mmCIF file as gemmi writes it, N, C-alpha and C atoms, coordinates in Angstrom:
data_model
loop_
_atom_site.group_PDB
_atom_site.id
_atom_site.type_symbol
_atom_site.label_atom_id
_atom_site.label_alt_id
_atom_site.label_comp_id
_atom_site.label_asym_id
_atom_site.label_entity_id
_atom_site.label_seq_id
_atom_site.pdbx_PDB_ins_code
_atom_site.Cartn_x
_atom_site.Cartn_y
_atom_site.Cartn_z
_atom_site.occupancy
_atom_site.B_iso_or_equiv
_atom_site.pdbx_formal_charge
_atom_site.auth_seq_id
_atom_site.auth_asym_id
_atom_site.pdbx_PDB_model_num
ATOM 1 N N . UNK Axp A 1 ? 20.574 -9.646 -17.752 1 0 ? 1 A 1
ATOM 2 C CA . UNK Axp A 1 ? 20.177 -9.194 -19.543 1 0 ? 1 A 1
ATOM 3 C C . UNK Axp A 1 ? 18.618 -8.939 -18.76 1 0 ? 1 A 1
ATOM 4 N N . UNK Axp A 2 ? 18.58 -7.913 -18.7 1 0 ? 2 A 1
ATOM 5 C CA . UNK Axp A 2 ? 17.298 -6.633 -18.652 1 0 ? 2 A 1
ATOM 6 C C . UNK Axp A 2 ? 16.24 -6.399 -20.392 1 0 ? 2 A 1
ATOM 7 N N . UNK Axp A 3 ? 15.097 -6.751 -20.026 1 0 ? 3 A 1
ATOM 8 C CA . UNK Axp A 3 ? 14.391 -7.633 -21.199 1 0 ? 3 A 1
ATOM 9 C C . UNK Axp A 3 ? 14.003 -5.641 -21.582 1 0 ? 3 A 1
ATOM 10 N N . UNK Axp A 4 ? 14.307 -5.62 -22.971 1 0 ? 4 A 1
ATOM 11 C CA . UNK Axp A 4 ? 13.554 -3.602 -22.567 1 0 ? 4 A 1
ATOM 12 C C . UNK Axp A 4 ? 11.794 -4.249 -23.126 1 0 ? 4 A 1
ATOM 13 N N . UNK Axp A 5 ? 11.12 -3.17 -22.1 1 0 ? 5 A 1
ATOM 14 C CA . UNK Axp A 5 ? 9.398 -4.109 -22.029 1 0 ? 5 A 1
ATOM 15 C C . UNK Axp A 5 ? 8.776 -2.94 -22.455 1 0 ? 5 A 1
ATOM 16 N N . UNK Axp A 6 ? 7.315 -2.751 -23.338 1 0 ? 6 A 1
ATOM 17 C CA . UNK Axp A 6 ? 6.952 -2.15 -24.098 1 0 ? 6 A 1
ATOM 18 C C . UNK Axp A 6 ? 6.426 -1.285 -22.982 1 0 ? 6 A 1
ATOM 19 N N . UNK Axp A 7 ? 5.228 -1.791 -22.304 1 0 ? 7 A 1
ATOM 20 C CA . UNK Axp A 7 ? 5.275 -1.593 -21.068 1 0 ? 7 A 1
ATOM 21 C C . UNK Axp A 7 ? 4.416 -2.478 -19.771 1 0 ? 7 A 1
ATOM 22 N N . UNK Axp A 8 ? 4.624 -1.116 -18.193 1 0 ? 8 A 1
ATOM 23 C CA . UNK Axp A 8 ? 4.796 -1.951 -16.96 1 0 ? 8 A 1
ATOM 24 C C . UNK Axp A 8 ? 3.578 -2.22 -16.363 1 0 ? 8 A 1
ATOM 25 N N . UNK Axp A 9 ? 3.048 -3.283 -15.314 1 0 ? 9 A 1
ATOM 26 C CA . UNK Axp A 9 ? 2.212 -2.657 -14.59 1 0 ? 9 A 1
ATOM 27 C C . UNK Axp A 9 ? 2.766 -3.057 -13.036 1 0 ? 9 A 1
ATOM 28 N N . UNK Axp A 10 ? 2.063 -1.692 -12.244 1 0 ? 10 A 1
ATOM 29 C CA . UNK Axp A 10 ? 2.38 -2.933 -11.661 1 0 ? 10 A 1
ATOM 30 C C . UNK Axp A 10 ? 1.89 -3.192 -10.437 1 0 ? 10 A 1
ATOM 31 N N . UNK Axp A 11 ? 1.39 -3.963 -10.699 1 0 ? 11 A 1
ATOM 32 C CA . UNK Axp A 11 ? 0.795 -4.971 -9.017 1 0 ? 11 A 1
ATOM 33 C C . UNK Axp A 11 ? 1.868 -6.094 -7.346 1 0 ? 11 A 1
ATOM 34 N N . UNK Axp A 12 ? 2.238 -4.364 -7.072 1 0 ? 12 A 1
ATOM 35 C CA . UNK Axp A 12 ? 2.652 -4.658 -5.324 1 0 ? 12 A 1
ATOM 36 C C . UNK Axp A 12 ? 1.229 -4.363 -4.913 1 0 ? 12 A 1
ATOM 37 N N . UNK Axp A 13 ? 1.133 -5.034 -3.285 1 0 ? 13 A 1
ATOM 38 C CA . UNK Axp A 13 ? 0.696 -5.185 -2.532 1 0 ? 13 A 1
ATOM 39 C C . UNK Axp A 13 ? -1.016 -5.785 -3.161 1 0 ? 13 A 1
ATOM 40 N N . UNK Axp A 14 ? -1.124 -6.557 -4.117 1 0 ? 14 A 1
ATOM 41 C CA . UNK Axp A 14 ? -2.24 -6.856 -5.031 1 0 ? 14 A 1
ATOM 42 C C . UNK Axp A 14 ? -1.951 -8.649 -4.507 1 0 ? 14 A 1
ATOM 43 N N . UNK Axp A 15 ? -2.952 -9.003 -3.759 1 0 ? 15 A 1
ATOM 44 C CA . UNK Axp A 15 ? -3.145 -10.672 -4.429 1 0 ? 15 A 1
ATOM 45 C C . UNK Axp A 15 ? -3.749 -11.126 -5.592 1 0 ? 15 A 1
ATOM 46 N N . UNK Axp A 16 ? -3.208 -12.408 -5.713 1 0 ? 16 A 1
ATOM 47 C CA . UNK Axp A 16 ? -4.634 -13.008 -6.743 1 0 ? 16 A 1
ATOM 48 C C . UNK Axp A 16 ? -5.472 -13.581 -6.472 1 0 ? 16 A 1
ATOM 49 N N . UNK Axp A 17 ? -6.178 -13.005 -7.441 1 0 ? 17 A 1
ATOM 50 C CA . UNK Axp A 17 ? -6.206 -12.901 -8.884 1 0 ? 17 A 1
ATOM 51 C C . UNK Axp A 17 ? -5.826 -11.505 -9.398 1 0 ? 17 A 1
ATOM 52 N N . UNK Axp A 18 ? -5.738 -10.404 -8.237 1 0 ? 18 A 1
ATOM 53 C CA . UNK Axp A 18 ? -5.665 -8.935 -9.405 1 0 ? 18 A 1
ATOM 54 C C . UNK Axp A 18 ? -4.342 -8.724 -10.133 1 0 ? 18 A 1
ATOM 55 N N . UNK Axp A 19 ? -3.093 -8.747 -9.397 1 0 ? 19 A 1
ATOM 56 C CA . UNK Axp A 19 ? -1.987 -9.716 -10.842 1 0 ? 19 A 1
ATOM 57 C C . UNK Axp A 19 ? -2.097 -10.269 -11.831 1 0 ? 19 A 1
ATOM 58 N N . UNK Axp A 20 ? -2.985 -10.967 -11.807 1 0 ? 20 A 1
ATOM 59 C CA . UNK Axp A 20 ? -3.144 -11.988 -13.215 1 0 ? 20 A 1
ATOM 60 C C . UNK Axp A 20 ? -4.687 -10.925 -14.079 1 0 ? 20 A 1
ATOM 61 N N . UNK Axp A 21 ? -5.231 -10.409 -12.664 1 0 ? 21 A 1
ATOM 62 C CA . UNK Axp A 21 ? -6.207 -9.764 -14.793 1 0 ? 21 A 1
ATOM 63 C C . UNK Axp A 21 ? -5.498 -8.106 -14.728 1 0 ? 21 A 1
ATOM 64 N N . UNK Axp A 22 ? -4.992 -7.509 -13.74 1 0 ? 22 A 1
ATOM 65 C CA . UNK Axp A 22 ? -3.99 -6.473 -14.684 1 0 ? 22 A 1
ATOM 66 C C . UNK Axp A 22 ? -3.159 -6.663 -15.838 1 0 ? 22 A 1
ATOM 67 N N . UNK Axp A 23 ? -3.031 -7.723 -15.298 1 0 ? 23 A 1
ATOM 68 C CA . UNK Axp A 23 ? -1.866 -8.295 -16.496 1 0 ? 23 A 1
ATOM 69 C C . UNK Axp A 23 ? -2.529 -8.472 -17.965 1 0 ? 23 A 1
ATOM 70 N N . UNK Axp A 24 ? -3.734 -9.346 -17.785 1 0 ? 24 A 1
ATOM 71 C CA . UNK Axp A 24 ? -4.99 -9.255 -19.394 1 0 ? 24 A 1
ATOM 72 C C . UNK Axp A 24 ? -5.523 -8.594 -19.139 1 0 ? 24 A 1
ATOM 73 N N . UNK Axp A 25 ? -5.673 -7.601 -18.766 1 0 ? 25 A 1
ATOM 74 C CA . UNK Axp A 25 ? -5.862 -6.099 -19.352 1 0 ? 25 A 1
ATOM 75 C C . UNK Axp A 25 ? -4.833 -5.244 -19.762 1 0 ? 25 A 1
ATOM 76 N N . UNK Axp A 26 ? -4.165 -4.913 -19.477 1 0 ? 26 A 1
ATOM 77 C CA . UNK Axp A 26 ? -2.151 -4.409 -20.442 1 0 ? 26 A 1
ATOM 78 C C . UNK Axp A 26 ? -2.728 -5.313 -21.86 1 0 ? 26 A 1
ATOM 79 N N . UNK Axp A 27 ? -2.12 -6.96 -21.791 1 0 ? 27 A 1
ATOM 80 C CA . UNK Axp A 27 ? -2.347 -7.307 -22.258 1 0 ? 27 A 1
ATOM 81 C C . UNK Axp A 27 ? -2.97 -7.562 -24.13 1 0 ? 27 A 1
ATOM 82 N N . UNK Axp A 28 ? -4.753 -7.007 -23.315 1 0 ? 28 A 1
ATOM 83 C CA . UNK Axp A 28 ? -5.507 -7.001 -24.326 1 0 ? 28 A 1
ATOM 84 C C . UNK Axp A 28 ? -5.468 -5.964 -25.471 1 0 ? 28 A 1
ATOM 85 N N . UNK Axp A 29 ? -4.356 -4.688 -24.807 1 0 ? 29 A 1
ATOM 86 C CA . UNK Axp A 29 ? -4.922 -3.427 -25.472 1 0 ? 29 A 1
ATOM 87 C C . UNK Axp A 29 ? -3.102 -3.692 -26.133 1 0 ? 29 A 1
ATOM 88 N N . UNK Axp A 30 ? -1.974 -3.756 -26.225 1 0 ? 30 A 1
ATOM 89 C CA . UNK Axp A 30 ? -1.106 -4.425 -27.188 1 0 ? 30 A 1
ATOM 90 C C . UNK Axp A 30 ? -0.927 -5.264 -28.224 1 0 ? 30 A 1
ATOM 91 N N . UNK Axp A 31 ? -0.214 -4.928 -28.638 1 0 ? 31 A 1
ATOM 92 C CA . UNK Axp A 31 ? -0.287 -5.882 -29.619 1 0 ? 31 A 1
ATOM 93 C C . UNK Axp A 31 ? 1.133 -7.152 -29.344 1 0 ? 31 A 1
ATOM 94 N N . UNK Axp A 32 ? 1.279 -7.967 -30.86 1 0 ? 32 A 1
ATOM 95 C CA . UNK Axp A 32 ? 1.407 -8.872 -30.738 1 0 ? 32 A 1
ATOM 96 C C . UNK Axp A 32 ? 2.561 -9.172 -31.072 1 0 ? 32 A 1
ATOM 97 N N . UNK Axp A 33 ? 3.6 -9.611 -29.376 1 0 ? 33 A 1
ATOM 98 C CA . UNK Axp A 33 ? 5.107 -9.589 -30.145 1 0 ? 33 A 1
ATOM 99 C C . UNK Axp A 33 ? 4.912 -8.846 -29.626 1 0 ? 33 A 1
ATOM 100 N N . UNK Axp A 34 ? 4.513 -8.362 -28.582 1 0 ? 34 A 1
ATOM 101 C CA . UNK Axp A 34 ? 5.44 -6.177 -27.673 1 0 ? 34 A 1
ATOM 102 C C . UNK Axp A 34 ? 5.056 -6.827 -26.15 1 0 ? 34 A 1
ATOM 103 N N . UNK Axp A 35 ? 6.375 -6.688 -25.095 1 0 ? 35 A 1
ATOM 104 C CA . UNK Axp A 35 ? 6.714 -7.498 -24.144 1 0 ? 35 A 1
ATOM 105 C C . UNK Axp A 35 ? 6.555 -6.125 -22.905 1 0 ? 35 A 1
ATOM 106 N N . UNK Axp A 36 ? 5.024 -6.618 -21.681 1 0 ? 36 A 1
ATOM 107 C CA . UNK Axp A 36 ? 4.692 -6.953 -21.205 1 0 ? 36 A 1
ATOM 108 C C . UNK Axp A 36 ? 5.923 -7.01 -20.185 1 0 ? 36 A 1
ATOM 109 N N . UNK Axp A 37 ? 5.75 -6.573 -19.505 1 0 ? 37 A 1
ATOM 110 C CA . UNK Axp A 37 ? 6.109 -6.69 -17.719 1 0 ? 37 A 1
ATOM 111 C C . UNK Axp A 37 ? 5.916 -6.354 -16.582 1 0 ? 37 A 1
ATOM 112 N N . UNK Axp A 38 ? 5.613 -7.25 -14.97 1 0 ? 38 A 1
ATOM 113 C CA . UNK Axp A 38 ? 4.201 -7.214 -14.026 1 0 ? 38 A 1
ATOM 114 C C . UNK Axp A 38 ? 5.291 -6.749 -13.546 1 0 ? 38 A 1
ATOM 115 N N . UNK Axp A 39 ? 5.256 -6.108 -12.856 1 0 ? 39 A 1
ATOM 116 C CA . UNK Axp A 39 ? 5.35 -5.819 -11.087 1 0 ? 39 A 1
ATOM 117 C C . UNK Axp A 39 ? 4.782 -6.229 -9.685 1 0 ? 39 A 1
ATOM 118 N N . UNK Axp A 40 ? 4.778 -7.594 -9.317 1 0 ? 40 A 1
ATOM 119 C CA . UNK Axp A 40 ? 4.287 -7.67 -7.572 1 0 ? 40 A 1
ATOM 120 C C . UNK Axp A 40 ? 4.966 -7.726 -6.837 1 0 ? 40 A 1
ATOM 121 N N . UNK Axp A 41 ? 4.11 -8.084 -5.821 1 0 ? 41 A 1
ATOM 122 C CA . UNK Axp A 41 ? 4.751 -8.537 -4.231 1 0 ? 41 A 1
ATOM 123 C C . UNK Axp A 41 ? 4.062 -10.053 -3.989 1 0 ? 41 A 1
ATOM 124 N N . UNK Axp A 42 ? 3.387 -10.679 -4.689 1 0 ? 42 A 1
ATOM 125 C CA . UNK Axp A 42 ? 2.655 -11.335 -3.925 1 0 ? 42 A 1
ATOM 126 C C . UNK Axp A 42 ? 3.191 -13.553 -4.539 1 0 ? 42 A 1
ATOM 127 N N . UNK Axp A 43 ? 3.241 -13.71 -3.857 1 0 ? 43 A 1
ATOM 128 C CA . UNK Axp A 43 ? 5.02 -15.089 -3.706 1 0 ? 43 A 1
ATOM 129 C C . UNK Axp A 43 ? 4.463 -15.586 -4.424 1 0 ? 43 A 1
ATOM 130 N N . UNK Axp A 44 ? 2.804 -15.534 -4.489 1 0 ? 44 A 1
ATOM 131 C CA . UNK Axp A 44 ? 1.641 -17.076 -5.796 1 0 ? 44 A 1
ATOM 132 C C . UNK Axp A 44 ? 1.812 -16.464 -6.665 1 0 ? 44 A 1
ATOM 133 N N . UNK Axp A 45 ? 2.312 -15.389 -6.996 1 0 ? 45 A 1
ATOM 134 C CA . UNK Axp A 45 ? 2.419 -14.947 -8.585 1 0 ? 45 A 1
ATOM 135 C C . UNK Axp A 45 ? 3.275 -15.622 -9.509 1 0 ? 45 A 1
ATOM 136 N N . UNK Axp A 46 ? 4.555 -16.118 -8.852 1 0 ? 46 A 1
ATOM 137 C CA . UNK Axp A 46 ? 5.847 -16.246 -9.915 1 0 ? 46 A 1
ATOM 138 C C . UNK Axp A 46 ? 4.67 -18.299 -10.582 1 0 ? 46 A 1
ATOM 139 N N . UNK Axp A 47 ? 3.518 -19.164 -9.828 1 0 ? 47 A 1
ATOM 140 C CA . UNK Axp A 47 ? 3.309 -19.767 -9.735 1 0 ? 47 A 1
ATOM 141 C C . UNK Axp A 47 ? 1.608 -19.857 -10.606 1 0 ? 47 A 1
ATOM 142 N N . UNK Axp A 48 ? 1.505 -18.763 -10.944 1 0 ? 48 A 1
ATOM 143 C CA . UNK Axp A 48 ? 0.378 -17.922 -10.935 1 0 ? 48 A 1
ATOM 144 C C . UNK Axp A 48 ? 0.039 -17.773 -12.628 1 0 ? 48 A 1
ATOM 145 N N . UNK Axp A 49 ? 1.94 -16.973 -12.696 1 0 ? 49 A 1
ATOM 146 C CA . UNK Axp A 49 ? 2.008 -15.805 -14.247 1 0 ? 49 A 1
ATOM 147 C C . UNK Axp A 49 ? 2.645 -17.402 -15.071 1 0 ? 49 A 1
ATOM 148 N N . UNK Axp A 50 ? 3.003 -18.414 -14.91 1 0 ? 50 A 1
ATOM 149 C CA . UNK Axp A 50 ? 3.392 -19.681 -15.579 1 0 ? 50 A 1
ATOM 150 C C . UNK Axp A 50 ? 1.356 -20.456 -15.967 1 0 ? 50 A 1
ATOM 151 N N . UNK Axp A 51 ? 1.392 -20.066 -14.882 1 0 ? 51 A 1
ATOM 152 C CA . UNK Axp A 51 ? 0.334 -21.269 -15.499 1 0 ? 51 A 1
ATOM 153 C C . UNK Axp A 51 ? -1.497 -20.128 -16.249 1 0 ? 51 A 1
ATOM 154 N N . UNK Axp A 52 ? -0.299 -18.289 -16.239 1 0 ? 52 A 1
ATOM 155 C CA . UNK Axp A 52 ? -2.021 -17.788 -17.221 1 0 ? 52 A 1
ATOM 156 C C . UNK Axp A 52 ? -1.114 -17.734 -18.658 1 0 ? 52 A 1
ATOM 157 N N . UNK Axp A 53 ? 0.644 -17.993 -18.558 1 0 ? 53 A 1
ATOM 158 C CA . UNK Axp A 53 ? 0.98 -18.01 -20.398 1 0 ? 53 A 1
ATOM 159 C C . UNK Axp A 53 ? 0.243 -19.714 -20.926 1 0 ? 53 A 1
ATOM 160 N N . UNK Axp A 54 ? 0.515 -20.789 -19.875 1 0 ? 54 A 1
ATOM 161 C CA . UNK Axp A 54 ? 0.176 -21.869 -20.397 1 0 ? 54 A 1
ATOM 162 C C . UNK Axp A 54 ? -0.858 -21.748 -20.518 1 0 ? 54 A 1
ATOM 163 N N . UNK Axp A 55 ? -1.72 -21.731 -20.44 1 0 ? 55 A 1
ATOM 164 C CA . UNK Axp A 55 ? -3.965 -21.556 -20.892 1 0 ? 55 A 1
ATOM 165 C C . UNK Axp A 55 ? -4.361 -20.506 -21.616 1 0 ? 55 A 1
ATOM 166 N N . UNK Axp A 56 ? -3.101 -18.922 -21.973 1 0 ? 56 A 1
ATOM 167 C CA . UNK Axp A 56 ? -3.081 -17.583 -22.938 1 0 ? 56 A 1
ATOM 168 C C . UNK Axp A 56 ? -2.664 -18.012 -23.676 1 0 ? 56 A 1
ATOM 169 N N . UNK Axp A 57 ? -1.895 -18.926 -23.644 1 0 ? 57 A 1
ATOM 170 C CA . UNK Axp A 57 ? -0.295 -17.963 -24.675 1 0 ? 57 A 1
ATOM 171 C C . UNK Axp A 57 ? 1.195 -17.53 -25.131 1 0 ? 57 A 1
ATOM 172 N N . UNK Axp A 58 ? -0.011 -16.525 -24.449 1 0 ? 58 A 1
ATOM 173 C CA . UNK Axp A 58 ? 2.049 -15.77 -23.87 1 0 ? 58 A 1
ATOM 174 C C . UNK Axp A 58 ? 2.861 -16.113 -23.817 1 0 ? 58 A 1
ATOM 175 N N . UNK Axp A 59 ? 3.315 -15.459 -24.3 1 0 ? 59 A 1
ATOM 176 C CA . UNK Axp A 59 ? 4.858 -17.014 -23.415 1 0 ? 59 A 1
ATOM 177 C C . UNK Axp A 59 ? 5.925 -15.453 -22.277 1 0 ? 59 A 1
ATOM 178 N N . UNK Axp A 60 ? 5.867 -16.486 -21.86 1 0 ? 60 A 1
ATOM 179 C CA . UNK Axp A 60 ? 6.934 -15.936 -20.548 1 0 ? 60 A 1
ATOM 180 C C . UNK Axp A 60 ? 7.983 -16.742 -20.343 1 0 ? 60 A 1
ATOM 181 N N . UNK Axp A 61 ? 8.44 -14.833 -21.524 1 0 ? 61 A 1
ATOM 182 C CA . UNK Axp A 61 ? 9.61 -14.523 -20.996 1 0 ? 61 A 1
ATOM 183 C C . UNK Axp A 61 ? 11.119 -14.914 -19.809 1 0 ? 61 A 1
ATOM 184 N N . UNK Axp A 62 ? 10.348 -13.907 -19.11 1 0 ? 62 A 1
ATOM 185 C CA . UNK Axp A 62 ? 11.531 -14.776 -17.638 1 0 ? 62 A 1
ATOM 186 C C . UNK Axp A 62 ? 10.356 -13.724 -16.541 1 0 ? 62 A 1
ATOM 187 N N . UNK Axp A 63 ? 11.008 -14.649 -15.294 1 0 ? 63 A 1
ATOM 188 C CA . UNK Axp A 63 ? 10.651 -13.916 -14.516 1 0 ? 63 A 1
ATOM 189 C C . UNK Axp A 63 ? 12.124 -14.29 -12.928 1 0 ? 63 A 1
ATOM 190 N N . UNK Axp A 64 ? 11.663 -12.649 -12.406 1 0 ? 64 A 1
ATOM 191 C CA . UNK Axp A 64 ? 12.954 -12.484 -11.598 1 0 ? 64 A 1
ATOM 192 C C . UNK Axp A 64 ? 12.824 -12.559 -10.107 1 0 ? 64 A 1
ATOM 193 N N . UNK Axp A 65 ? 13.552 -12.252 -9.135 1 0 ? 65 A 1
ATOM 194 C CA . UNK Axp A 65 ? 12.923 -12.1 -7.641 1 0 ? 65 A 1
ATOM 195 C C . UNK Axp A 65 ? 14.539 -10.533 -6.987 1 0 ? 65 A 1
ATOM 196 N N . UNK Axp A 66 ? 13.216 -10.574 -6.854 1 0 ? 66 A 1
ATOM 197 C CA . UNK Axp A 66 ? 14.967 -9.47 -6.238 1 0 ? 66 A 1
ATOM 198 C C . UNK Axp A 66 ? 14.194 -8.9 -4.03 1 0 ? 66 A 1
ATOM 199 N N . UNK Axp A 67 ? 14.169 -9.518 -4.036 1 0 ? 67 A 1
ATOM 200 C CA . UNK Axp A 67 ? 14.092 -9.814 -2.065 1 0 ? 67 A 1
ATOM 201 C C . UNK Axp A 67 ? 12.761 -9.995 -2.719 1 0 ? 67 A 1
ATOM 202 N N . UNK Axp A 68 ? 11.857 -9.179 -1.702 1 0 ? 68 A 1
ATOM 203 C CA . UNK Axp A 68 ? 10.754 -9.328 -1.762 1 0 ? 68 A 1
ATOM 204 C C . UNK Axp A 68 ? 9.303 -9.011 -3.29 1 0 ? 68 A 1
ATOM 205 N N . UNK Axp A 69 ? 9.601 -8.665 -4.47 1 0 ? 69 A 1
ATOM 206 C CA . UNK Axp A 69 ? 9.426 -8.501 -5.438 1 0 ? 69 A 1
ATOM 207 C C . UNK Axp A 69 ? 9.274 -9.512 -6.364 1 0 ? 69 A 1
ATOM 208 N N . UNK Axp A 70 ? 9.079 -9.765 -6.472 1 0 ? 70 A 1
ATOM 209 C CA . UNK Axp A 70 ? 9.362 -10.166 -7.724 1 0 ? 70 A 1
ATOM 210 C C . UNK Axp A 70 ? 8.872 -9.99 -9.742 1 0 ? 70 A 1
ATOM 211 N N . UNK Axp A 71 ? 8.976 -9.793 -11.084 1 0 ? 71 A 1
ATOM 212 C CA . UNK Axp A 71 ? 9.426 -9.51 -12.005 1 0 ? 71 A 1
ATOM 213 C C . UNK Axp A 71 ? 9.046 -10.519 -13.111 1 0 ? 71 A 1
ATOM 214 N N . UNK Axp A 72 ? 7.587 -10.434 -13.622 1 0 ? 72 A 1
ATOM 215 C CA . UNK Axp A 72 ? 7.513 -11.697 -14.767 1 0 ? 72 A 1
ATOM 216 C C . UNK Axp A 72 ? 7.462 -10.114 -16.337 1 0 ? 72 A 1
ATOM 217 N N . UNK Axp A 73 ? 8.272 -11.349 -16.811 1 0 ? 73 A 1
ATOM 218 C CA . UNK Axp A 73 ? 7.522 -10.51 -18.766 1 0 ? 73 A 1
ATOM 219 C C . UNK Axp A 73 ? 7.631 -11.798 -19.645 1 0 ? 73 A 1
ATOM 220 N N . UNK Axp A 74 ? 5.983 -10.782 -19.694 1 0 ? 74 A 1
ATOM 221 C CA . UNK Axp A 74 ? 5.519 -11.867 -20.602 1 0 ? 74 A 1
ATOM 222 C C . UNK Axp A 74 ? 5.757 -10.877 -22.261 1 0 ? 74 A 1
ATOM 223 N N . UNK Axp A 75 ? 5.363 -11.523 -23.512 1 0 ? 75 A 1
ATOM 224 C CA . UNK Axp A 75 ? 5.503 -11.055 -24.914 1 0 ? 75 A 1
ATOM 225 C C . UNK Axp A 75 ? 3.905 -12.172 -24.931 1 0 ? 75 A 1
ATOM 226 N N . UNK Axp A 76 ? 3.271 -10.997 -25.682 1 0 ? 76 A 1
ATOM 227 C CA . UNK Axp A 76 ? 1.63 -11.524 -26.435 1 0 ? 76 A 1
ATOM 228 C C . UNK Axp A 76 ? 1.624 -11.61 -27.793 1 0 ? 76 A 1
ATOM 229 N N . UNK Axp A 77 ? 1.251 -12.673 -26.927 1 0 ? 77 A 1
ATOM 230 C CA . UNK Axp A 77 ? 1.246 -13.624 -28.428 1 0 ? 77 A 1
ATOM 231 C C . UNK Axp A 77 ? 0.425 -12.787 -29.815 1 0 ? 77 A 1
């Protein structure tokens, strides 16, 4: 099932904390309820986005991996 995203951030090739910082900036520009997809290659991004969602109150809808690529889908609080 593919969730339709309102915005996408390409954070491939970036290491922590840059994928989180890019996501935070993108979410700040979005309306409540909108969906953000972040594409990253940092293997630590999986646990980073879980912690980010807990700390910020944004909903982590899904996390998927396709080889070396990790896709994080969040809903803006």
